[in-house]
N, C-alpha and C positions, 0 to 999 in steps of 0.2 A: 339594291335592295330590291326585292318586286314590289310591288304594288297592287294592292286589291283588282286596279283593271288589268289589270295582267292576267289573275288569279284568275276570273272569270274569263275574260279572251281564250287562255288554255283552255278551259273545262272547256268552252263552246266549239274547241276545232276538235278536241278528241271525244266530244259527245260526251263526260262523264256528268255525271252529277253530284252535287254535292257531297250524297253520303257518301257514291261512288270516289270521292277524291279521298275521304276523311279512310275509308278503308285501304285504300291505296296506301296512304299516309301513313295507317296508321295513326291518327288524333281523332280527335269528335268530333262534334256535328259544331259544336260549340265556339271549338277554335275554326272551324274552318268558319262559320258560318262571324265569326271578327275579325278573320285575316280577308276574308270580304268585304266589308262594311266599312262606314264613313274612315274609320281611324286606320285602316286598311291591319297590315301583318307589321308595322313596324314596333309594334305591343304586343308581338309574340315574340319570343325566347326564339334563337338564331337558332339554335336545335328544331323548332316547329319549323319555321320559315326557310329552312333546309328540307325537312323531308315533302314536303309540298312543291319547291321543285325539283326535287330529285323524283318522287314519283309523277310528275306529267311530265320530264324529262324523257324518262325511261316507255313514257306514251308517245314520246313521238314529238314532244314540243320542244325547241329551238328559245330563246329569249334573251328580248336585246335589250342593249341598253339604250340609255337615251342617246340617239343623233349617231349610232351604227344602224351600217347600210346605206340608210335615209334620214334625210335630217327629219328632228324633230321628237317628240316623247319615247319612252318605252311603249313595248313591242312585244309582238310573240308569234312564230310562223311555224309550221310544221318542216319536217327534217324534209327535205327531195327523197 
């Protein structure tokens, strides 16, 4: 499951604003704001979380699970 921090970091990596992510994912701005807020994407539907993940992956983001590649929490990186 994506975290709010991963979504914000991924947007920063590809230099996308919240409106750009909303457009690319087909979701509303309130949905994006909520997913990046304190409650994170856990309160969103799986379809909405998937739409955000697919949009950002399409822009070149790779999402890392906790402990993947390096010890620590979840993260993001750009495709090489």
